C-alpha positions as CSV (number, residue, x, y, z in Angstrom):
1,M,125.4,-200.3,3.5
2,N,126.5,-201.5,6.9
3,Q,129.7,-200.7,8.6
4,T,131.3,-204.1,7.8
5,A,130.7,-203.6,4.1
6,K,132.2,-200.1,4.1
7,E,135.4,-201.4,5.8
8,I,135.7,-204.3,3.3
9,N,135.3,-201.8,0.4
10,K,137.9,-199.5,2.0
11,V,140.4,-202.4,2.5
12,T,139.8,-203.7,-1.0
13,S,140.3,-200.3,-2.6
14,T,143.5,-199.8,-0.6
15,I,144.8,-203.2,-1.8
16,I,144.0,-202.4,-5.4
17,L,145.7,-199.0,-5.2
18,V,148.8,-200.6,-3.7
19,S,148.8,-203.3,-6.3
20,W,148.6,-200.7,-9.1
21,K,151.5,-198.7,-7.6
22,L,153.6,-201.9,-7.3
23,I,152.9,-202.7,-11.0
24,V,153.8,-199.2,-12.1
25,Y,157.0,-199.3,-10.0
26,A,158.0,-202.7,-11.4
27,V,157.4,-201.4,-15.0
28,V,159.5,-198.3,-14.3
29,I,162.3,-200.4,-12.8
30,M,162.3,-202.8,-15.8
31,L,162.4,-199.8,-18.2
32,L,165.3,-198.2,-16.3
33,Y,167.2,-201.5,-16.3
34,E,166.7,-201.9,-20.0
35,G,167.7,-198.3,-20.7
36,V,170.8,-198.5,-18.6
37,T,172.0,-201.8,-20.1
38,R,171.3,-200.6,-23.7
39,G,172.9,-197.3,-23.0
40,Y,176.0,-199.0,-21.6
41,Q,176.3,-201.3,-24.6
42,F,175.9,-198.3,-27.0
43,G,178.6,-196.4,-25.1
44,Y,180.8,-199.5,-25.2
45,D,180.3,-199.8,-28.9
46,V,181.2,-196.1,-29.5
47,F,184.3,-195.9,-27.3
48,Y,185.7,-199.4,-27.6
49,S,185.3,-200.4,-31.2
50,T,185.4,-204.1,-31.7
51,A,185.2,-206.1,-34.9
52,A,181.9,-207.4,-36.2
53,A,183.4,-210.9,-36.6
54,D,186.4,-212.8,-35.3
55,A,189.6,-213.0,-37.4
56,P,190.3,-213.9,-40.1
57,G,186.9,-212.7,-41.3
58,V,185.6,-212.3,-44.8
59,N,186.7,-209.7,-47.4
60,M,183.9,-207.6,-48.8
61,R,183.7,-205.0,-51.5
62,V,181.9,-201.8,-50.6
63,T,181.2,-199.3,-53.3
64,I,180.5,-195.7,-52.3
65,G,179.0,-193.5,-54.9
66,D,179.4,-189.7,-55.5
67,N,177.6,-187.5,-53.0
68,E,176.5,-190.5,-50.9
69,K,175.5,-189.6,-47.4
70,L,177.3,-190.9,-44.3
71,A,174.1,-192.3,-42.9
72,D,173.5,-194.4,-46.0
73,I,177.0,-195.7,-45.8
74,A,176.5,-196.7,-42.2
75,V,173.3,-198.5,-43.0
76,A,175.1,-200.4,-45.8
77,L,178.0,-201.4,-43.6
78,E,175.6,-202.6,-40.9
79,R,173.6,-204.7,-43.3
80,S,176.7,-206.2,-44.8
81,G,177.9,-207.2,-41.3
82,L,181.0,-204.9,-41.3
83,V,179.9,-202.9,-38.3
84,K,177.7,-203.9,-35.4
85,D,175.7,-200.6,-34.9
86,R,175.2,-197.9,-37.5
87,Y,174.5,-195.2,-34.9
88,A,177.8,-196.0,-33.1
89,F,179.5,-195.9,-36.5
90,L,178.1,-192.4,-37.1
91,I,179.2,-191.1,-33.7
92,Q,182.7,-192.6,-34.3
93,S,182.8,-190.9,-37.7
94,I,182.5,-187.6,-35.9
95,F,185.3,-188.5,-33.5
96,Y,187.6,-189.6,-36.3
97,E,186.6,-186.6,-38.5
98,Y,185.1,-188.6,-41.4
99,G,182.3,-187.3,-43.5
100,N,182.8,-183.6,-42.5
101,S,183.9,-180.7,-44.8
102,E,187.6,-181.4,-44.1
103,N,187.4,-185.1,-44.8
104,P,184.4,-185.6,-47.1
105,V,183.1,-189.0,-48.2
106,K,185.2,-190.3,-51.1
107,A,183.7,-192.3,-53.8
108,G,185.2,-195.6,-54.8
109,T,185.3,-199.3,-54.2
110,Y,186.8,-200.3,-50.9
111,L,188.0,-203.8,-49.8
112,L,187.0,-204.2,-46.2
113,N,187.0,-207.2,-43.9
114,N,184.4,-207.9,-41.2
115,S,187.2,-208.6,-38.7
116,M,188.3,-205.0,-38.9
117,T,187.2,-202.6,-36.2
118,S,184.9,-199.8,-37.1
119,K,187.8,-197.4,-36.3
120,E,189.9,-199.2,-39.0
121,I,187.0,-199.0,-41.4
122,I,186.6,-195.3,-40.8
123,I,190.3,-194.6,-41.3
124,M,190.3,-196.5,-44.6
125,L,187.2,-194.7,-45.8
126,R,188.5,-191.3,-44.5
127,D,191.9,-191.7,-46.2
128,G,190.4,-193.0,-49.4
129,I,192.3,-196.3,-49.5
130,T,190.3,-197.9,-52.3
131,E,190.6,-201.5,-53.6
132,E,192.6,-200.2,-56.6
133,E,195.2,-198.6,-54.3
134,L,195.4,-201.8,-52.3
135,D,196.0,-203.9,-55.4
136,G,198.7,-201.4,-56.5
137,E,200.5,-201.7,-53.2
138,E,200.4,-205.5,-53.3
139,S,201.9,-205.7,-56.9
140,Q,204.9,-203.6,-56.0
């Protein structure tokens, strides 16, 4: 191989190496951006609870069985459109002391609205304000 071919190979391999580094850097930056924006949104959902829908919303009955796990309740609430994110709901449950040994999950049928914040939903579930109790308050 002559000197010119060696120099061309050297330049070409340098260009390829730099190109691969740029591609890796671009992917890392995109992943960081995505992680930061999703992390911010998750933190926002945890610390600033908003309603899943605008007022007036839709009333929905949620039935919680005996010995039902908090994670299953969170999944059911997310699927029904009452909360935006089940993981944020689970963390908020820890903050509002719901589902622990002092405030266990109470079985019953609850009347919830998708315009309620997750904090309001947790408080209703924690305090055990079932649909029957709400009906009793309205008739008095």
